[in-house]
N, C-alpha and C positions, 0 to 999 in steps of 0.2 A: 424521389421518383416523380412526384407531381411537379417539382421545380424544373426538372429536366424536360418534362413534357411542355411546360409553359415556355421554356427557353426555345425549344424546337419550333413551337407555334409562332413565337415572336420572330425567329429567324426566317420562317416561311413567309410571314407577312412582309418582312423587309425585302426579301428577294422577289416577291410577287408584286411589289409596288402598291400594296394596300394603302390607299390614300384617304380612307374614311376618317372622319373626325367626329367629335361628339354630336354635332348637328345632324349627322346621318343616322342616329340611333334614336328610337323612341325612348321616352323617359324610363320605361320599365325594363328596357334591354340594357345589358351591361356594355358600356362603351369599350373601345379598344384600349389596351393598356399603353401607357407611354413607352416609348422605345427606351428600355433601361440602359442600353449600350450608350446612347447619347445623353441620357438624363443625368449621368454622373458629372459633377461639376467640371472636372479637368477635361473630360472628353467633349463636353458641350463647348468649352472654351476653344479647344483645338479645332473642332468642326466649324464653329462660328468664325474663327480667325481665317480658316481656309476658304470659307464661303465668300469672303470679301477680298481675298487675295488669290491671284492665280497660283502661287506657290509660296511656301515659306521654308526656310532652312531650319534645321534642328536648333541652332543657336538663336534664331529669331523667335521661334516658338517658345523656347526656354525663357528668354528674356520677357516676352509678352505675357506668358503665363506665370512668371515669377515662381518657378519650380526647380527641382533638381533634375540632373541628367536621368537618374534611375526612374523617378516618377514619370517624367515625360515619356521615356522610352517604353515603359510598361503600358501606359494608356494609348500611346500611338500604335503599339503592336496590336492591341485589342481592336482598334479601329481598322488597322490594316488587315487583320484576320477576317473581319466582317466585310472586307472589300469596300469600306467607306472612304478610305484614303489609300494613296499609293506612296511608296517610299522609293526614291532613287538615290543610290550612293555613287559618288564620283570623287574626283580629286580636283582641287583648285590649287595648281602647283603641286606642292607636296602635302598639302593639308586635305584631310578627308572632308567631304561635304555631303550631308544628308539633306535631301529636299523632299518635302511632302506636298501632295496635291489632293484635292477633294475629287472623288470619282463621281460619275453621274449617279450611281446608286447612293453614294453618300449625300449628294445634293438633294436627291428626292427624299431620303430619310430625314434630313435636316428640315426641309420644307414641310414635311408631314408633322414633324415634332413641333415646329413653330405654329403651324395651323392648329394643332391639338391644344397647345398652350393658350393660343388666342381664344379658342372656343371655350376653354375652361374659364378664362378671365371674363369673357362675355357672359357665360352662364352664371357666374358668381355675381356679376354686376346687375344682372337682370332680376335678381331675387329681392 
């Protein structure tokens, strides 16, 4: 039950564009949690790759991430369900083509994640 509540709170923060980082909280206050959706290695890789490319096909992402069809599709679906990426399916001749793009919401989430990680690194180095 508590896990579901935490996940709902995290989803609300993502949707509201909560861009606070560790620097925005006093030492005694609990900082915001990392976005667990992006924090997973494969999803972080997908979002990172899409942040620097306008779009990537399923095949390009699969090759870049060095993963299987099933693994990539599961992680891409989670990002798509969260509205971090969009998926467009079409045909190139007779061959199916699946193309992914990072949404504005996904870009904001990725930028918050990177800022949060930078703040963690900065706080660790400052000690």
